[in-house]
Residue frames as qw, qx, qy, qz and C-alpha x, y, z in Angstrom:
[[0.627, -0.614, -0.394, 0.274, 98.58, 123.10, 166.38],
 [0.040, -0.964, 0.120, -0.232, 99.68, 126.35, 167.98],
 [0.583, 0.378, -0.535, 0.480, 103.36, 126.44, 168.95],
 [0.671, -0.647, -0.323, 0.163, 104.14, 126.02, 172.62],
 [0.102, -0.960, 0.245, -0.090, 106.24, 128.56, 174.49],
 [0.534, 0.533, -0.608, 0.246, 109.98, 127.91, 174.73],
 [0.270, -0.452, 0.660, -0.536, 109.61, 127.24, 178.47],
 [0.861, -0.004, 0.313, -0.400, 107.58, 124.10, 177.72],
 [0.484, -0.250, 0.800, 0.254, 109.11, 120.76, 176.78],
 [0.371, 0.301, -0.547, -0.687, 108.78, 120.03, 173.04],
 [0.153, -0.081, -0.983, -0.062, 107.56, 116.53, 173.93],
 [0.199, 0.365, 0.629, -0.657, 104.58, 118.11, 175.62],
 [0.350, 0.248, -0.337, -0.838, 103.20, 119.01, 172.23],
 [0.310, -0.094, -0.911, -0.255, 101.83, 115.50, 171.94],
 [0.241, -0.490, -0.785, 0.293, 99.74, 116.05, 175.05],
 [0.002, 0.180, 0.087, -0.980, 99.05, 119.74, 174.43],
 [0.346, 0.628, 0.654, -0.242, 95.49, 120.81, 174.00],
 [0.343, 0.472, 0.455, 0.673, 94.48, 122.59, 170.81],
 [0.116, -0.551, -0.291, 0.774, 94.35, 126.34, 171.33],
 [0.378, 0.840, 0.376, 0.101, 92.38, 128.89, 169.37],
 [0.475, 0.525, -0.019, 0.706, 94.25, 131.87, 167.95],
 [0.290, -0.793, 0.042, -0.534, 92.94, 134.11, 170.72],
 [0.855, -0.518, 0.038, 0.015, 94.03, 131.59, 173.37],
 [0.817, 0.143, -0.006, 0.559, 97.49, 131.32, 171.83],
 [0.183, 0.693, -0.045, 0.696, 97.78, 135.10, 171.94],
 [0.585, -0.737, 0.070, -0.330, 96.84, 135.07, 175.62],
 [0.939, -0.243, 0.019, 0.244, 99.34, 132.29, 176.32],
 [0.620, 0.456, -0.063, 0.635, 102.09, 134.34, 174.65],
 [0.133, -0.770, 0.123, -0.612, 101.53, 137.00, 177.34],
 [0.803, -0.559, 0.065, -0.198, 101.94, 134.52, 180.22],
 [0.196, 0.591, -0.752, 0.218, 105.22, 133.61, 181.89],
 [0.907, -0.220, -0.262, -0.245, 104.76, 129.95, 182.86],
 [0.700, 0.178, -0.513, 0.464, 108.27, 129.44, 184.26],
 [0.552, -0.803, -0.223, -0.002, 108.02, 130.00, 188.01],
 [0.721, -0.267, 0.011, 0.639, 111.82, 130.44, 188.13],
 [0.309, 0.273, 0.242, 0.878, 111.59, 133.52, 185.91],
 [0.225, -0.771, -0.502, -0.321, 108.52, 134.96, 187.59],
 [0.226, 0.050, -0.361, 0.903, 108.96, 138.22, 189.46],
 [0.104, 0.492, 0.612, -0.611, 106.33, 140.16, 191.37],
 [0.283, 0.480, -0.142, -0.819, 105.65, 142.47, 188.43],
 [0.316, 0.153, -0.787, -0.507, 105.33, 139.63, 185.90],
 [0.038, -0.280, -0.933, 0.222, 103.08, 137.71, 188.28],
 [0.219, 0.547, 0.391, -0.707, 100.76, 140.71, 188.40],
 [0.345, 0.459, -0.378, -0.727, 100.85, 141.18, 184.64],
 [0.090, 0.029, -0.975, -0.203, 100.18, 137.46, 184.12],
 [0.246, 0.262, 0.761, -0.540, 96.90, 137.57, 186.00],
 [0.538, 0.465, 0.097, -0.696, 94.51, 139.08, 183.41],
 [0.474, 0.403, -0.669, -0.407, 95.81, 136.82, 180.64],
 [0.056, 0.055, -0.981, 0.176, 95.59, 133.72, 182.84],
 [0.381, 0.333, 0.592, -0.627, 92.01, 134.57, 183.85],
 [0.562, 0.504, -0.168, -0.633, 90.97, 135.20, 180.23],
 [0.347, 0.334, -0.847, -0.226, 92.68, 132.02, 179.02],
 [0.086, 0.075, 0.940, -0.321, 91.04, 129.88, 181.71],
 [0.487, 0.405, 0.346, -0.692, 87.65, 131.43, 180.97],
 [0.551, 0.471, -0.444, -0.528, 88.02, 130.55, 177.29],
 [0.234, 0.227, -0.945, -0.020, 89.25, 127.02, 178.01],
 [0.236, 0.180, 0.811, -0.505, 86.39, 126.41, 180.45],
 [0.532, 0.431, 0.103, -0.722, 83.75, 127.81, 178.10],
 [0.672, 0.420, -0.460, -0.400, 84.72, 125.46, 175.30],
 [0.907, -0.279, 0.280, -0.145, 85.50, 122.55, 177.63],
 [0.607, 0.670, -0.424, 0.046, 89.01, 122.24, 176.18],
 [0.175, -0.573, 0.748, -0.286, 90.78, 120.90, 179.27],
 [0.549, 0.040, -0.820, -0.156, 90.93, 117.08, 179.21],
 [0.724, -0.526, -0.236, -0.380, 88.64, 115.43, 181.74],
 [0.842, -0.215, -0.347, 0.354, 91.46, 113.67, 183.61],
 [0.372, 0.243, -0.220, 0.868, 93.29, 116.97, 184.10],
 [0.393, -0.527, -0.059, -0.751, 90.14, 118.56, 185.50],
 [0.854, -0.406, -0.317, -0.076, 89.75, 115.60, 187.82],
 [0.669, 0.053, -0.349, 0.654, 93.34, 116.11, 188.96],
 [0.036, 0.366, -0.119, 0.922, 92.39, 119.70, 189.85],
 [0.534, -0.375, -0.058, -0.756, 88.99, 118.99, 191.41],
 [0.877, -0.224, -0.392, -0.164, 89.09, 115.46, 192.91],
 [0.439, -0.747, 0.440, -0.237, 90.47, 115.12, 196.47],
 [0.950, -0.110, 0.289, 0.050, 91.36, 111.49, 195.71],
 [0.761, 0.513, 0.006, 0.396, 93.95, 112.65, 193.17],
 [0.021, 0.817, -0.351, 0.456, 95.73, 114.85, 195.72],
 [0.812, -0.097, -0.530, 0.224, 98.07, 112.79, 197.87],
 [0.088, 0.530, -0.388, 0.749, 98.83, 115.54, 200.38],
 [0.148, -0.104, -0.818, 0.546, 98.20, 115.31, 204.11],
 [0.355, 0.309, 0.335, -0.816, 95.17, 117.55, 203.89],
 [0.311, 0.308, 0.868, 0.234, 92.40, 115.69, 202.10],
 [0.318, 0.752, 0.196, -0.544, 91.21, 118.32, 199.72],
 [0.726, 0.573, 0.263, 0.275, 91.40, 118.79, 195.98],
 [0.524, 0.051, 0.063, 0.848, 94.18, 120.93, 194.54],
 [0.084, -0.598, -0.278, -0.747, 91.57, 123.64, 193.98],
 [0.621, -0.687, -0.363, -0.105, 90.33, 123.09, 197.52],
 [0.671, -0.269, -0.194, 0.663, 93.77, 123.90, 198.92],
 [0.165, 0.312, 0.123, 0.928, 93.57, 127.36, 197.37],
 [0.424, -0.616, -0.364, -0.555, 90.08, 127.78, 198.82],
 [0.725, -0.508, -0.389, 0.256, 91.20, 126.65, 202.28],
 [0.506, -0.171, -0.089, 0.841, 93.75, 129.47, 202.16],
 [0.081, 0.699, 0.327, -0.630, 91.06, 132.03, 201.35],
 [0.074, 0.346, -0.514, -0.781, 91.60, 132.26, 197.59],
 [0.499, 0.398, 0.742, -0.206, 88.36, 131.67, 195.71],
 [0.539, 0.766, 0.300, -0.181, 86.87, 131.96, 192.23],
 [0.586, 0.773, -0.059, 0.236, 88.81, 134.00, 189.70],
 [0.261, -0.865, 0.415, -0.105, 91.40, 134.89, 192.36],
 [0.861, -0.199, 0.446, 0.144, 92.70, 131.31, 192.12],
 [0.749, 0.519, 0.230, 0.340, 93.66, 131.87, 188.48],
 [0.128, 0.938, -0.147, 0.286, 95.35, 135.17, 189.39],
 [0.661, -0.672, 0.334, 0.033, 97.51, 133.50, 192.03],
 [0.251, 0.699, -0.650, -0.161, 101.09, 132.78, 190.89],
 [0.336, -0.254, 0.898, -0.124, 100.93, 129.26, 192.37],
 [0.758, 0.402, 0.372, -0.354, 98.17, 128.40, 189.89],
 [0.368, 0.706, -0.472, -0.380, 100.66, 128.53, 186.99],
 [0.111, -0.288, 0.946, 0.099, 101.89, 124.91, 187.35],
 [0.491, 0.358, 0.744, -0.278, 98.26, 123.76, 187.11],
 [0.498, 0.742, -0.010, -0.449, 97.68, 125.92, 184.03],
 [0.123, 0.592, -0.741, -0.292, 100.83, 124.45, 182.49],
 [0.291, -0.009, 0.955, -0.053, 99.55, 120.94, 183.16],
 [0.540, 0.563, 0.466, -0.417, 96.11, 121.77, 181.75],
 [0.437, 0.774, -0.220, -0.403, 97.73, 123.02, 178.56],
 [0.413, 0.635, -0.643, -0.113, 100.65, 120.65, 178.00],
 [0.938, -0.119, -0.325, -0.024, 100.54, 117.64, 180.34],
 [0.803, -0.521, -0.005, 0.290, 103.33, 116.39, 182.58],
 [0.139, 0.933, -0.332, 0.033, 106.51, 118.43, 182.83],
 [0.816, -0.312, 0.440, 0.205, 109.06, 115.71, 182.11],
 [0.086, -0.529, 0.616, 0.577, 111.92, 115.35, 179.62],
 [0.684, 0.370, -0.294, -0.555, 110.85, 114.20, 176.14],
 [0.412, 0.288, -0.864, -0.027, 112.80, 110.94, 176.43],
 [0.163, 0.012, 0.831, -0.531, 111.06, 110.08, 179.71],
 [0.602, 0.303, 0.216, -0.707, 107.61, 110.74, 178.26],
 [0.674, 0.390, -0.479, -0.405, 108.21, 108.65, 175.14],
 [0.266, 0.248, -0.917, 0.164, 109.87, 105.81, 177.07],
 [0.319, 0.097, 0.722, -0.607, 107.01, 105.62, 179.59],
 [0.665, 0.356, -0.014, -0.656, 104.46, 105.75, 176.80],
 [0.567, 0.367, -0.704, -0.218, 106.22, 102.90, 175.03],
 [0.071, 0.151, -0.917, 0.361, 106.51, 100.85, 178.25],
 [0.460, 0.194, 0.542, -0.676, 102.83, 101.29, 179.11],
 [0.016, 0.112, 0.854, 0.508, 101.55, 100.64, 175.60],
 [0.423, -0.432, -0.488, -0.629, 97.80, 100.15, 175.51],
 [0.214, -0.308, 0.589, -0.716, 96.55, 100.94, 179.04],
 [0.828, -0.081, -0.049, -0.553, 93.60, 98.59, 178.54],
 [0.847, 0.167, -0.501, 0.056, 96.06, 95.70, 178.58],
 [0.107, 0.446, -0.644, 0.613, 97.56, 96.66, 181.95],
 [0.729, -0.434, -0.501, -0.168, 96.53, 94.30, 184.74],
 [0.561, -0.803, 0.130, -0.152, 97.16, 94.34, 188.46],
 [0.894, -0.208, 0.174, 0.357, 100.23, 92.13, 187.97],
 [0.572, 0.539, 0.102, 0.609, 101.76, 94.88, 185.80],
 [0.225, -0.954, -0.082, -0.179, 101.56, 97.62, 188.43],
 [0.663, -0.654, 0.229, 0.284, 104.74, 96.80, 190.37],
 [0.705, 0.075, 0.372, 0.599, 106.93, 96.27, 187.27],
 [0.260, 0.772, 0.276, 0.510, 105.72, 99.53, 185.71],
 [0.380, -0.923, -0.004, -0.057, 106.28, 101.42, 188.97],
 [0.731, -0.439, 0.297, 0.430, 109.81, 100.02, 189.29],
 [0.590, 0.400, 0.375, 0.592, 110.46, 100.88, 185.65],
 [0.023, 0.925, 0.179, 0.334, 109.33, 104.47, 186.27],
 [0.556, -0.802, 0.150, 0.160, 111.68, 104.77, 189.27],
 [0.741, -0.119, 0.389, 0.534, 114.59, 103.35, 187.25],
 [0.416, 0.647, 0.362, 0.527, 113.78, 105.71, 184.37],
 [0.200, -0.968, -0.064, -0.134, 113.67, 108.70, 186.70],
 [0.665, -0.601, 0.281, 0.344, 117.08, 107.77, 188.15],
 [0.678, 0.152, 0.442, 0.567, 118.61, 107.23, 184.71],
 [0.246, 0.772, 0.328, 0.485, 117.27, 110.60, 183.61],
 [0.341, 0.159, -0.331, 0.865, 118.81, 112.40, 186.58],
 [0.418, -0.579, -0.216, -0.666, 115.44, 113.17, 188.13],
 [0.062, 0.139, -0.786, 0.599, 114.80, 113.06, 191.86],
 [0.009, -0.413, -0.876, 0.250, 111.78, 112.39, 194.04],
 [0.187, 0.474, 0.165, -0.845, 110.35, 115.79, 193.11],
 [0.285, 0.175, -0.643, -0.689, 109.45, 114.29, 189.71],
 [0.121, 0.190, 0.956, -0.187, 107.00, 111.88, 191.37],
 [0.360, 0.567, 0.440, -0.596, 103.98, 114.13, 190.83],
 [0.362, 0.559, -0.408, -0.625, 104.87, 114.65, 187.17],
 [0.102, 0.119, -0.969, -0.189, 105.09, 110.88, 186.68],
 [0.241, 0.388, 0.785, -0.419, 101.66, 110.62, 188.31],
 [0.396, 0.625, 0.060, -0.670, 100.26, 113.20, 185.88],
 [0.267, 0.418, -0.723, -0.480, 101.85, 111.41, 182.92],
 [0.069, 0.078, 0.993, -0.055, 100.38, 108.08, 184.05],
 [0.353, 0.541, 0.548, -0.532, 96.93, 109.68, 184.20],
 [0.378, 0.633, -0.257, -0.624, 97.41, 111.17, 180.73],
 [0.135, 0.290, -0.900, -0.295, 98.49, 107.75, 179.45],
 [0.708, -0.155, -0.364, -0.585, 95.13, 106.39, 180.59],
 [0.419, 0.030, -0.853, 0.311, 96.35, 104.35, 183.54],
 [0.514, -0.681, -0.495, -0.167, 93.96, 103.87, 186.45],
 [0.245, -0.861, 0.181, -0.407, 94.35, 106.10, 189.48],
 [0.820, -0.517, 0.245, 0.006, 95.74, 103.31, 191.69],
 [0.856, 0.209, 0.130, 0.454, 98.41, 102.43, 189.08],
 [0.261, 0.781, -0.056, 0.564, 99.34, 106.10, 188.69],
 [0.519, -0.790, 0.184, -0.269, 99.57, 106.31, 192.49],
 [0.925, -0.236, 0.183, 0.236, 101.92, 103.34, 192.60],
 [0.650, 0.496, 0.050, 0.574, 104.14, 105.03, 190.01],
 [0.091, -0.863, 0.110, -0.484, 104.14, 108.27, 192.02],
 [0.752, -0.624, 0.194, -0.082, 105.05, 106.37, 195.18],
 [0.914, 0.036, 0.135, 0.380, 107.87, 104.46, 193.46],
 [0.459, 0.635, -0.018, 0.621, 109.43, 107.60, 191.98],
 [0.337, -0.848, 0.108, -0.394, 109.06, 109.39, 195.32],
 [0.889, -0.432, 0.103, 0.113, 111.24, 106.67, 196.90],
 [0.687, 0.523, -0.160, 0.478, 114.32, 107.80, 194.94],
 [0.566, -0.776, -0.006, 0.278, 117.10, 108.73, 197.33]]
């Protein structure tokens, strides 16, 4: 597997998609950390992001659930009922321009590496969930409460709710269970 950039959690390697050599070279040119991004680096990111997305799309490398997260309005809990991609389009950004937009970077990061959570949180949630096929409706509330407790213990706040939702999807949990986890973590005060 190609090494992930230093700005990405090491635990994300487990959920990272396999990159070709050319894709890894493109990724090395991209600053994924929004905190470090300046206007100039955002502009220089754009061609590499577009080329990387084109390659990933052509070989269908992005996991199906992550594409659904991007394209399905039901997986966007915002007030405006549109997909994440649809929000860009509603603001007049379409096609390749979406990939050039600096606010696309968190989506690219998710496509490549999965949820942006500490390694201990990812492994503990994975262990707690176990085989998602064995999760029943009576398990939803206990898992959601566990996720909230884990977020608190890890020093995370309600802003981590969406990352817990993404992790739940990557773990194979149904959408309604992932939504319950997101809601529980969002209730942290």
